[in-house]
C-alpha positions as CSV (number, residue, x, y, z in Angstrom):
1,X,-14.9,-23.8,-14.9
2,X,-12.3,-22.7,-12.4
3,X,-10.4,-19.5,-13.0
4,X,-6.9,-19.1,-11.9
5,X,-5.7,-15.9,-10.2
6,X,-2.7,-14.2,-11.6
7,X,0.5,-14.4,-9.5
8,X,1.4,-10.9,-8.2
9,X,4.7,-9.7,-6.8
10,X,3.2,-9.6,-3.3
11,X,1.7,-13.1,-3.5
12,X,4.5,-14.6,-1.3
13,X,3.8,-12.1,1.4
14,X,0.0,-11.8,1.1
15,X,-0.6,-13.1,4.7
16,X,1.8,-10.4,6.1
17,X,0.2,-7.8,3.9
18,X,-3.3,-8.7,5.0
19,X,-2.2,-8.7,8.6
20,X,-0.7,-5.2,8.3
21,X,-3.8,-3.9,6.5
22,X,-6.0,-5.4,9.3
23,X,-3.9,-3.5,11.9
24,X,-4.4,-0.3,9.9
25,X,-8.1,-0.9,9.7
26,X,-8.1,-1.3,13.5
27,X,-6.2,2.0,13.8
28,X,-8.8,3.8,11.7
29,X,-11.6,2.4,13.8
30,X,-9.7,3.7,16.8
31,X,-9.7,7.1,15.3
32,X,-13.4,6.9,14.7
33,X,-13.9,6.1,18.4
34,X,-11.6,9.0,19.4
35,X,-13.8,11.4,17.3
36,X,-17.0,9.9,18.8
37,X,-15.5,10.4,22.3
38,X,-14.5,14.1,21.5
39,X,-10.9,13.4,22.1
40,X,-8.3,16.2,21.9
41,X,-7.7,17.3,18.3
42,X,-3.9,16.9,18.5
43,X,-4.3,13.3,19.7
44,X,-6.6,12.5,16.8
45,X,-4.2,14.1,14.3
46,X,-1.3,12.1,15.9
47,X,-3.2,8.9,15.2
48,X,-4.0,9.9,11.7
49,X,-0.3,10.5,11.1
50,X,0.4,7.0,12.4
51,X,-2.1,5.5,10.0
52,X,-0.7,7.5,7.0
53,X,2.8,6.3,7.9
54,X,1.6,2.7,8.1
55,X,-0.1,3.0,4.7
56,X,3.1,4.5,3.3
57,X,5.0,1.5,4.5
58,X,2.5,-0.9,2.8
59,X,2.7,1.2,-0.4
60,X,6.5,1.1,-0.4
61,X,6.5,-2.6,0.0
62,X,4.1,-3.0,-2.9
63,X,6.2,-0.7,-5.0
64,X,9.3,-2.8,-4.2
65,X,7.5,-6.0,-5.0
66,X,6.2,-4.6,-8.2
67,X,9.7,-3.3,-9.3
68,X,11.3,-6.7,-8.6
69,X,8.7,-9.0,-10.0
70,X,6.6,-7.1,-12.6
71,X,9.2,-4.6,-14.0
72,X,12.5,-6.6,-13.8
73,X,10.6,-9.9,-14.6
74,X,8.7,-8.4,-17.5
75,X,10.9,-10.0,-20.1
76,X,11.3,-7.8,-23.1
77,X,12.9,-4.3,-22.9
78,X,9.7,-2.8,-24.3
79,X,7.5,-4.4,-21.7
80,X,10.0,-3.4,-19.0
81,X,9.9,0.2,-20.2
82,X,6.1,0.2,-20.1
83,X,6.1,-1.3,-16.6
84,X,8.7,1.2,-15.5
85,X,6.5,4.1,-16.8
86,X,3.5,2.6,-15.0
87,X,5.6,2.3,-11.8
88,X,6.8,5.9,-11.9
89,X,3.2,7.1,-12.4
90,X,2.2,5.2,-9.3
91,X,5.0,6.7,-7.3
92,X,4.0,10.2,-8.6
93,X,0.4,9.6,-7.4
94,X,1.7,8.6,-4.0
95,X,3.9,11.6,-3.7
96,X,1.1,14.1,-4.6
97,X,-1.0,13.3,-1.6
98,X,-2.1,16.0,0.7
Protein backbone atom coordinates (compact mmCIF):
# COMPACT_ATOMS: atom_id res chain seq x y z
CA UNK A 1 0.00 0.00 0.00
CA UNK A 2 1.44 3.37 -1.02
CA UNK A 3 1.59 6.12 1.57
CA UNK A 4 1.17 9.72 0.62
CA UNK A 5 3.44 12.36 2.03
CA UNK A 6 1.85 15.40 3.64
CA UNK A 7 2.04 18.66 1.73
CA UNK A 8 4.22 21.12 3.61
CA UNK A 9 4.52 24.87 3.17
CA UNK A 10 7.92 24.47 1.54
CA UNK A 11 6.84 21.75 -0.89
CA UNK A 12 6.66 24.20 -3.81
CA UNK A 13 10.24 25.32 -3.20
CA UNK A 14 11.68 21.97 -2.15
CA UNK A 15 14.17 21.86 -5.06
CA UNK A 16 15.47 25.33 -4.16
CA UNK A 17 15.66 24.40 -0.50
CA UNK A 18 17.58 21.22 -1.24
CA UNK A 19 19.98 23.12 -3.52
CA UNK A 20 20.65 25.69 -0.81
CA UNK A 21 21.20 22.96 1.80
CA UNK A 22 23.61 21.18 -0.57
CA UNK A 23 25.61 24.41 -0.91
CA UNK A 24 25.71 24.75 2.87
CA UNK A 25 26.87 21.15 3.16
CA UNK A 26 29.69 21.99 0.74
CA UNK A 27 30.61 25.00 2.85
CA UNK A 28 30.82 22.82 5.96
CA UNK A 29 33.05 20.33 4.14
CA UNK A 30 35.22 23.28 3.12
CA UNK A 31 35.55 24.28 6.78
CA UNK A 32 36.62 20.72 7.61
CA UNK A 33 39.33 20.96 4.94
CA UNK A 34 40.45 24.30 6.34
CA UNK A 35 40.87 22.73 9.78
CA UNK A 36 42.72 19.74 8.29
CA UNK A 37 45.04 22.18 6.49
CA UNK A 38 45.65 24.20 9.70
CA UNK A 39 44.30 27.37 8.15
CA UNK A 40 44.32 30.66 10.05
CA UNK A 41 41.72 30.69 12.85
CA UNK A 42 40.04 33.91 11.74
CA UNK A 43 39.57 32.52 8.23
CA UNK A 44 37.87 29.41 9.66
CA UNK A 45 35.67 31.56 11.90
CA UNK A 46 34.72 33.73 8.92
CA UNK A 47 33.54 30.65 7.03
CA UNK A 48 31.62 29.38 10.07
CA UNK A 49 29.86 32.74 10.23
CA UNK A 50 28.95 32.43 6.54
CA UNK A 51 27.45 28.96 7.14
CA UNK A 52 25.45 30.25 10.10
CA UNK A 53 24.11 33.13 7.99
CA UNK A 54 23.15 30.70 5.22
CA UNK A 55 21.35 28.43 7.70
CA UNK A 56 19.58 31.45 9.18
CA UNK A 57 18.32 32.35 5.72
CA UNK A 58 16.99 28.82 5.23
CA UNK A 59 15.33 28.93 8.66
CA UNK A 60 13.68 32.28 7.94
CA UNK A 61 12.33 30.96 4.67
CA UNK A 62 10.89 27.91 6.42
CA UNK A 63 9.35 30.09 9.12
CA UNK A 64 7.76 32.28 6.45
CA UNK A 65 6.40 29.26 4.60
CA UNK A 66 5.09 27.80 7.86
CA UNK A 67 3.38 31.06 8.83
CA UNK A 68 1.71 31.40 5.45
CA UNK A 69 0.62 27.82 4.88
CA UNK A 70 0.38 26.09 8.25
CA UNK A 71 -0.69 28.95 10.51
CA UNK A 72 -2.85 31.12 8.25
CA UNK A 73 -4.16 28.08 6.39
CA UNK A 74 -4.95 26.14 9.57
CA UNK A 75 -8.67 26.78 9.39
CA UNK A 76 -10.18 27.22 12.83
CA UNK A 77 -9.06 30.01 15.16
CA UNK A 78 -8.19 27.43 17.80
CA UNK A 79 -5.87 25.57 15.43
CA UNK A 80 -4.37 28.87 14.23
CA UNK A 81 -3.66 29.79 17.85
CA UNK A 82 -1.97 26.42 18.46
CA UNK A 83 0.11 26.75 15.31
CA UNK A 84 1.06 30.34 16.19
CA UNK A 85 2.25 29.19 19.61
CA UNK A 86 4.27 26.43 17.94
CA UNK A 87 5.74 28.94 15.48
CA UNK A 88 6.76 31.33 18.22
CA UNK A 89 8.42 28.50 20.15
CA UNK A 90 10.45 27.66 17.04
CA UNK A 91 11.46 31.32 16.66
CA UNK A 92 12.49 31.34 20.32
CA UNK A 93 14.69 28.28 19.82
CA UNK A 94 16.37 29.88 16.82
CA UNK A 95 17.07 33.08 18.72
CA UNK A 96 18.61 31.33 21.76
CA UNK A 97 21.48 29.94 19.73
CA UNK A 98 25.01 30.63 20.85
